N, C-alpha and C positions, 0 to 999 in steps of 0.2 A: 164630485168636486175636484178630485185629483187631476182628471183629464182637463178640466177647465183651467186649473193652475198651470198645466203644461202649455196650454194654448196662450195663456196670458204672458208667459215668460219665454215663449218660443224664439222670438227675435233676439233676445239677449243671449240665449243658449247658442243659437246659430252663429252669432257674432263671436262668442267665446270659442267655439269650435274652429272658426276661421282663424282666430288669433293664434291658437296653439299650432296650427298648420304653418302659418307664415312667420311666426315669432315677431311680428311687427308690433309697435306700440298700440295697445288698446286697454281700456279699463271699463269695467262694468258699473263702477260706483264712484261718484265724484269725491275727490280727495280734499277739496277745499271746504273748510268748516264755515260755510256761508249761510246766513239766514235766507238768502234768496233761493238757495237750493234746498235746504232742509226745513225751511219754515222760520219766520221771524222770531218765534219764541222757542225754537228748538234748543238753543244753548241754555236758556233759563230753565226750560222744562227738564232737560237732561240733568242739570245740576240739582234741581229740586228732587227728582226721582232718586238720584244717588244719595242725597242727604236723608231721604226717607228710609233707606236701607240701614244707615248707621244707627247703632244702638237698638236694633230690632232683630227679630227672627225672620229669615228669608223664607217666604212661603213657597213650598214645592210639594205638590201632592203626589208622592210616589210610594211604592210598597216598602215595607220593612222599617219604617221610620220609628225610632224610639230614642228620645233625647235629642240633644243638639251638639254641634261641634263648631269651632271657629276660633282662630287665633291670629287673624290678619292684623297687621299694624301698617299704617301709612308711612312710607319713607319720608313724607313731607311733614310728619308730626301730628296729623289728625288722629283723633280717637275713633276708630271704625266700630269696634265692638259689634260685629255682625255674627249672628249664629245661624247655622244651617242644619236642616234635618239630617240626622245620622241614620242612614239605612244600613241594615246588616247585609253583608255580602251575599249570603245564601238567598235572601229574599230578592235581591236585585238580579242575581243570576237566573233564578227561577222565572221571574217576571220577564226578563229579557229573552229567555229561551221560548217562552210561550208567545211573546210578541213577534219574535222572528219567524215563527211558523207561518203567520199570516203575511208578514212583510215580504217574505221571499216570493210569495205567489202573486204579489202585486205586479202589474205589467210595468215595463221599463218607463214608459212615458209618465205614468202616475207617480212612480217613485221619484223620478227626476223633477216632476212638477212640485212635489212636496219640498224637495231640497231647495229649489229655486225660490219658493215662497218663504222658506225659513230665512234665506239670505236676504230677501227683499225686506222682511220685517226687521232683521238685524240692522240693515242699512238705515232704516227710518229712525232707529234708536241709537245712531252713532254717537251723538253727544252724551247720552247716558252711558254708553259703553266707554267713551273716552274718559269720563270721570272715574269709572270703575277700574280701568286699566291704569290710569295715572296714579291713583291712590293705593294700588296694590303693588305696582311694579316700580314706581319712581320715575317713569317716563315723564318728560315735559308734556304740556297739554297738546301741542301740535303733533308731536310724535304719537302720543296716546290716541289722538283722534284718528290719525292716518293709519298707523300700524295696527292699532287695536280695532279700528273700524273698517273703512273702505279697502285698505290694502289686504287685510285679513279676509274680508269678504271676497275680494278678487281671487285670493288663493283658494278659498272654498269653491268658488265658481269654476276655477281652473280644473280642480279635481273632478267636479261634476261633468265638465265637458269631456275630460279624458274617459271617464266611465261611460258616458253616453256614446262616445265614438267607438269604444271597444265593444260594448254590448250591442250596438246597432249593426255591427258587422255580422252578427250571429243570426241566421234565419231561425224562425220559430219552428218551421217544419220544412221537410223536403220530400220529394218523391224520387226514388232512386231505382233506375231500371238498367239491368245488365243483360245483354244477349248471351245466352248459354249454348245456343246451337243455331243452325241456319234458320230454323223455324220457330224456336222457342226463346222466350226471355223471362226474366224474373223481376218482380217489382216489389220494393219495400217502401213503406211509408214511415218516415223517421220524424220524431219530434225531439227538440233540444231544450233542455231546461237549465236555467242558471241556478246553481245551488250555492248559497253563501258559505263562506269558510267557517263561520261560527261567530260567537259574540266577539265584538271588537272592543278592546280596552284602549282608551286614549289617555295617556299619562301626560298631563300638561306641565309646563315649566313656570318658573316664577317671574321671568323677565318679559316673555312674549306669549302670554297664555292663549290668545286667540290666533295670532298670526301663525304660530307653530302647530296649533291643534286643528284648525279648520280643514286643512287638506285631508287629514286622516279621518276626521268626523264625517265629512261629506263624501269622501271616496268610499267609505264603508257603508254609509246609508244608501248611496246610489246603487251599490252592487248587492243590496238585499240583506245586509248584516245589521243586527241590533247593536247598539253602542252603549257602553258604560264609560262615562267620562270621569276621570280621576284627576282633579286639579291639584296643583301644588298647594300645600296648606297655607302658603304665604300669598296666594293669588287665586282665591276661590271665586270671588264675585263675578269676574268676567265670564267664566265658564258656567257658573250657576245661572246667570242671565241667559246665556246661550241655550242651555238645556231647557229652561222654562219656556222660552220662545219656541223651541223645536217641539216640545210636548204640546203646546197650544195648537200649533199648525197640524200636527199629526191627529190630534183629537178632532179638530174641526173638519179635517178631510176624511174622517171616518175610520181612522186607523188606531191601533192600540198605542197610546202615548208611551208605553214602556219600551218602545223601540229605542228611546233615548232616556237614560237615567244618569243620576249624579251620585258618585261615591266620594263624599267629603271625609277628610281625616285631619289629624293634627300631628305636629312633629313628635310628640311624645307617645302617640299611638298610631303609627303609620300602617297603611293597609295595602300598599302597592304590591308588595311581594306576594301576598295571598291572591290578589286580583290577577296579576299577570301569569301566575302559575296554575290558575284554576283550570281543571280539565275541560270546562265548557268554553273557555276563552280560546278562540281560534286565530285571533289577530291581536297583536300588541303594537301600538305606536308609542314610542318613547322619545321625549325631548328632555335633555338635561345633562348632568355631569357624566364624564366618561366612566368613572369607577362603577357607579350603579348601572349605567348603560351596558357595560361589559357583563355585569351580573345578570341583567335581563336577557341578553343575548345567549348567555351560557345556560340559564336555568328555565326559561320559558320555552321548553322544547316541544310542548304540545301545540305551539302556535307559530305562525309566520310572524317574524319580528321586523319592524321597521324602526331604525334609530337615527336620530340626529343628536350627536354627542358634542364634544368640545374639540377644539383644535388650537394649533399655534400658528397664527397667520403672519405672513412675512411681507415686507415691502423692500424692494431692491432699488437703491439710488445709484445711478451711474452718470447720467447727464440730462440736461434740460435746457430749453430755450429761455424760460422765464422762472426764476427762482421764487418770486413772490407767489405766482400761480401754483407752483408745486407745493410750497410749504403751507399756503393757505388751505388748499384742498386736504392735505395730509393732516394738518392741525385739527380741522373740523372732524375728520374721521376718528382721530384719537379722542376728541372731547365729547363727541356725540353720545348721549346717554351714559356718560362717565365710563366709557369702554365696556359696558355690559352687554354688548352685542356679540353674538358668536362669529360675526364677520369682521370685527374690529382688528386692525393691525396690532400686533404685539412687538414683533422684532423688525427693526429697520436696519438693513445692512448697508453700511457705508464704507467704501475703501479707505484705508489709512491715508492714502494720498489725496483724498477728497474726490469731488465730482467736477464735471465740466459744465459750466453754465455760460451760454452765449459764446462759446468758443474759448472761454478763459477758465483756468483752474481755480476752484474754490476749495480751501482746505477742509479737512474733517471738522475741525473746531468751528470754523465759520459756517459750515453746513448745519452743524448741531445748533449753533446759536441762532441761525435763521429760523429753524423749526421752532425753537423755544420762544423766540420773539413772536412768531405767528400765533402760538398758543396763548401767550400773554395778551396779545392784542385782542384775540377772539373773546377772551374772558374779561377784558378790561371794562366793558359795559355791564353793570350788574344784571340788568334785565335780560340782555342777550345771553350772558353767561349762564344765568339760571335756567333759561329755556333750553339751551343746548345741553347742559350737563344733566338736567333733571335731578334725581336723587338716587342714592345707592340703596338698592332693594334690601340687601342682607347685611347686617352688622359684620358678618364674617368677611365680606368683601372689603369693607373699610379697614378691618384689622389687617388684611393681607397687604395693604399698601405699606404699612409700617414694617411688616415682616420682610417685604421685598427690599425696602431701603436698608435694612440691617443685614441682609443676607450676603451682600457683596456687590461689587461694581462701584462706580463713582456717580454720586447724585449730581446730575446737571441741573435738574429742576425739581425742587422739593414739592411734594403734594401738600396743599394747605386746605383747611376748611374754607368753604365759600358760603357767604351769607345769602340766603334767598329772602329778599325783602317781603315777599308775599307770604312765605311760610318760614318764619324765623327758626322753627325747630326742625327744619328739613336736614337730612343727613347728606351733605354735599361736600365733595373733595375734588380739587383740581388734579390733573394728571401728574404722576410721578415719572420723570424721565431719567433713566440710568444709562451710563456708558459702560460697556463691557467689551472684553476682548473676544475674538473669535474662538479662542481656546477655552473660554469659560462656559462650555456647553451645559454644565450642570445648573447654571442660572437661567439660561434663556430657552433651553430645549425642553420646556414644560409649560403647561398653561398657567398663566398668572391672571386670572379673571379679574377685570376691573380696570381702573384708570392707571395702568402700569405699562410703561413702554421702555424697551431696551434698544439703545443705539449700539449696534454690534460693529466693532471696527475689524474689518477684514483686510487681507493682503491686497485683494483686487476684486473686481466685479465677478470674475470667474469663481472665486471662493464664495462670494455672496450668493451666487446662483446655486452652487453646490450645497451650501449650508441650508438655504431656504428649501430646496428640494428634499434634502436628507431629513430635515425636521418634519416636513409634510408627510413623508413616507413613514417615519417612526412614531410621530406624535399625532398625526392628522392635521389637516388644515382645510378650512372651508373656503377661504379666499387667499389671494396673493396679489401683489402689485409690482410693477416695474416702471421706473422712469428712466428713459434713455432716448437719445436722438440717433443712436446707431442701429441700423436695421439688423445687422448681424447679431448684436447683443440682445435686441428684443426677441429675435427668433430663437436664440439659445435659451433665454430665460423662459420663454413661452413653452418650448419643447420640454425642458427639464421639469417645469412645474405641472404641465399637463400629464407628463409621464408619472408624476407623483400624485395625480388625482386632485390637484388644487386648481380651482377656477382662478383665472388670472385676468387682471385689468391692467391696461397699458396706458401710461401717460395721462391719467385722469386729472383734469383741472375743471374749474367752474363748478356748477351745482350738481354734478354727478359724482358719487363717492363709492369707494370700494365696499363700504358697508351695505349698500343698497342692493336689493334683488327685486326685479320687476316681475310680477305675475304675467303669465302667458308668453314670456320671452326668456327670462333667465332661469337656468336650472340651479336651484339652491341645494347645495351639498351634492357632490358627485357620486358618493357611495363607493369611491375608488381608493379611499385611504381610511385610517382609523377614526376620522371625525364623524363617521356615520355610514350606514349601509344602504341608505335609501335616498332618493332624489325627490324634492318637491319642485315641480311635479312632472312625472313622465308616465308613459303607458305601464311600465313595470310596477309603478306605485299602486295601480288599480287592478291589474290582471291577476295578481296573487290573492285577491280578496274574494274570488269566486271560482267555482269549477263548473264545468258543463257536463251534465249527465243526459244521456240520450235514451230514448225508447224507440224500438222499431218493430214493425209488424208486417207480415206478408200480405200483399194485396192479391186476392184471388184472381187468377187469369180470367179474362172475359170469354164468354161463349164456351 
């Protein structure tokens, strides 16, 4: 069946491989939540499936289960009350080790075929996944559908394409002949085998459980590793669904389903430390906060570790042709998912003398007021505001807003609770905007996750560039932005931030935002500053997941 799966999905794989070579726009899965694409009843069926999980035990037939665990709460106020099988770590490791023995010997095309079929089935259930992502992370429905469904699936497909490209370069066997004299030569027959690095531990995050986990999951699977998925205890359902679908495909294709298993836990009894330091775990993929990410990098010494942690993202304002286009784009970036994206701008650097707009000078205060006005307009329509803001996943994030307001700086725009008419109990807060001086580095040179924005008053654009790059080097940054009509300023900002390892977007207006990263084209996280050590996705993300071991034998001379 696995070979048949590869044949079924060959065209999509080839298109994905072409896309990673050209970096041009391409998507494997439709991002529009349309009944014409996914089926007229898909949305209703997905919602019904999600409702069926609430108040019940999630069925997952895997080893070592004894009792249940689950503490997810919907940021929109729904009562989830989902329980998951709690498997002991020793049983999962033993089962994964046994399963990996067979999985590593499966040929490349068959492994890739299984991966592609898992992605195809995930895509068919994108509405169901959207509900699961929405009510565990707090994302608005459209974001939950796209980022939790097709965009995450694209990232998984991207990883499979990289793995296929790298492994396809390796011949399975070769005949090697060397002439040792004028009349004699020696011939060796060599075979090359891909050996997986070891059990892969995928540690998910609470805000983007699928988007951030799928590259790791599928890169490890395609290269022959068994995978133990450890979701964040606040967002288990999206990855539990993923694991169940993967196990179904593996079983149907004649493979041991324990190639993929789920390790669920709770905040009061965490198991991540034991998992990532287990001697049998050869790969760790971690997404989450920097403090624990640093601990993983320091302590999971038996494994190759890939991390995406946190950063302090900056935007530099210097000059623009259209103020409304600038502030509209930036306001959306600040409001989207209540600032709970690792790519959201936090620090906006503005010269004390203001910026130039259309050839005329606009003061610092007028620039700040224009941005606040854009935020206010964006949130003025309740339905629009609710969809853009979503809900705040963790109560600690909501508490951080008040802490930031009290810590220092001048409050230019207070954060206020926002009513979601569809979900009255949703935890929603508008962005807090603070003005600080460039000297107050203790306030803005640290991550303040959530809807918190600092407008940093600098001496000039040169200081803005210096501070943005300095913060990226010391604190990490995943994204950065600059608005300028001056080519020399753009070049200086670009060079400084690239040297600091921060991906940079220049003069974005319209429906493309600094928060967004497109599969097959954008490299998400550079791995070149403290925000993370790996890139989603490049060749290095897959090649460390396997090793090549050879066997060679002498071919007797003829005659």
